[in-house]
C-alpha positions in Angstrom: -23.5 -19.6 5.2 -20.8 -21.4 7.0 -17.1 -20.7 6.8 -16.6 -24.0 5.0 -19.3 -23.1 2.4 -17.7 -19.7 1.8 -14.2 -21.4 1.4 -15.7 -23.9 -1.0 -17.3 -21.1 -3.1 -14.0 -19.1 -3.0 -12.1 -22.2 -4.2 -14.4 -22.6 -7.2 -14.0 -18.9 -8.1 -10.2 -19.2 -7.7 -10.1 -22.3 -10.0 -12.1 -20.4 -12.6 -9.7 -17.4 -12.4 -6.7 -19.8 -12.7 -8.2 -21.4 -15.7 -8.6 -18.0 -17.4 -4.8 -17.7 -17.4 -4.9 -14.0 -17.1 -4.7 -13.6 -13.3 -2.0 -14.6 -10.8 -4.2 -16.7 -8.5 -1.3 -18.0 -6.4 -0.2 -14.5 -5.6 -3.8 -13.5 -4.8 -4.2 -16.5 -2.5 -1.0 -15.6 -0.8 -2.3 -12.0 -0.2 -5.5 -13.5 1.3 -3.4 -15.7 3.6 -1.3 -12.7 4.6 -4.4 -10.6 5.4 -6.0 -13.4 7.4 -2.8 -13.8 9.4 -2.7 -10.1 10.1 -6.4 -10.2 11.3 -5.6 -13.2 13.5 -2.6 -11.4 15.0 -4.8 -8.3 15.8 -7.8 -10.1 17.1 -6.1 -13.1 18.8 -3.0 -11.4 20.2 -3.5 -7.7 20.5 -7.2 -7.3 21.5 -7.6 -7.3 25.2 -11.0 -8.0 26.9 -12.7 -8.0 23.4 -12.5 -4.2 23.1 -11.2 -3.6 19.6 -11.8 0.2 19.9 -9.2 0.4 22.6 -6.6 -1.8 20.8 -3.9 -0.2 18.8 -1.0 -1.5 16.8 2.3 0.3 17.7 5.5 0.2 15.6 8.9 0.7 17.2 10.0 3.0 14.3 7.8 4.9 11.9 8.3 6.9 8.8 7.9 10.6 8.7 5.8 12.8 6.4 7.7 13.4 3.1 9.5 10.0 3.2 8.9 6.8 1.3 8.0 3.6 3.2 7.0 0.1 2.1 3.3 -0.8 2.8 1.2 -3.8 2.0 -1.6 -1.9 0.5 -3.8 -4.9 0.0 -5.8 -6.1 -3.0 -8.5 -4.3 -4.9 -9.9 -4.4 -8.4 -8.0 -4.5 -11.7 -6.2 -1.3 -12.5 -5.6 -0.6 -8.8 -2.1 -1.0 -7.3 -1.9 -4.0 -5.0 0.2 -5.8 -2.5 3.5 -4.3 -1.4 4.5 -0.8 -2.7 6.7 2.0 -1.7 4.4 4.9 -0.7 5.0 8.6 -0.2 3.8 9.6 3.3 1.5 12.6 2.9 0.0 12.8 6.4 0.6 10.9 9.6 -2.7 10.6 11.5 -1.5 8.4 14.4 -2.7 4.9 13.7 -3.3 5.6 10.1 -1.4 7.4 7.4 -2.4 9.0 4.1 -0.1 7.7 1.5 0.4 8.0 -2.3 1.7 4.7 -3.7 4.7 4.8 -6.0 5.7 2.8 -9.0 9.1 2.2 -10.6 9.8 3.8 -13.9 10.8 1.2 -16.5 12.8 1.9 -19.6 9.7 1.5 -21.7 7.5 3.6 -19.5 5.5 6.4 -21.0 5.7 9.9 -19.8 3.9 10.6 -16.5 0.2 11.5 -16.9 0.2 15.1 -15.5 -3.3 14.7 -14.1 -2.4 12.0 -11.6 1.3 11.0 -11.9 4.4 12.8 -10.8 8.0 11.7 -11.0 9.9 12.3 -7.8 13.6 11.8 -6.8 14.5 9.7 -3.8 17.7 8.7 -2.1 17.9 5.0 -1.3 20.7 3.5 0.8 23.0 3.3 -2.2 21.9 5.8 -4.9 19.6 8.5 -6.1 16.8 7.3 -8.3 13.4 8.3 -9.6 9.9 6.8 -8.9 6.4 7.9 -9.9 3.7 8.8 -7.3 0.3 7.6 -8.4 -2.2 10.2 -7.1 -5.1 8.2 -8.5 -4.3 5.5 -5.8 -4.1 7.9 -2.8 -5.5 6.2 0.3 -5.5 6.1 4.1 -4.1 2.9 5.5 -3.5 1.5 8.9 0.0 1.6 10.3 -0.2 -2.2 10.7 0.3 -2.4 6.9 3.8 -0.9 7.3 6.6 -3.4 6.4 9.3 -2.7 9.0 11.7 -5.1 7.2 12.2 -2.4 4.6 14.1 0.9 5.1 12.6 4.3 4.8 13.8 6.5 2.0 14.5 10.2 1.8 12.5 12.2 -0.8 14.7 14.7 -2.6 11.9 16.4 -4.5 10.7 19.3 -2.4 7.7 18.9 -0.2 6.3 22.1 -1.7 6.6 20.9 -5.3 4.7 17.7 -4.3 2.1 19.6 -2.3 1.5 22.0 -5.3 1.0 19.0 -7.6 -1.5 17.4 -5.2 -3.4 20.6 -4.6 -3.6 21.4 -8.3 -4.8 17.9 -9.3 -7.2 17.3 -6.4 -8.6 20.7 -5.5 -8.6 22.9 -8.7 
């Protein structure tokens, strides 16, 4: 298949999705464009001598373990978190980080599911608030997904309390 054939097929599928009226096709196409731009940046600007294994993306500031940072976690299937999200930094592995995405807690939100959700307290630049970590969406992501336009937030809930929750729900 050629690139154009693939794009034509993708266009047909996107039109069908748009006609369904139940999926935000414009937002999805924007996410695809963003990812394509990121790949272009990596392969056309960072890679030297064609050796991808020796090419790394460096950030001038990085979040620490037990902080919240904003990442573009990408797109997946329905019921998975997607696009930009605040994420709890569980482990810094150099060029990748293990993160737990967070969601906001709306007034009509139900109680956290104790098997995979935990409400944590954070300090933003202006106030103390609560968000919900989503253990069911835990993942390892490349540091290139970090959005440096957003600040890093301090997590006030103890690291031990969060670690105990993770251990209990993943390993017991």
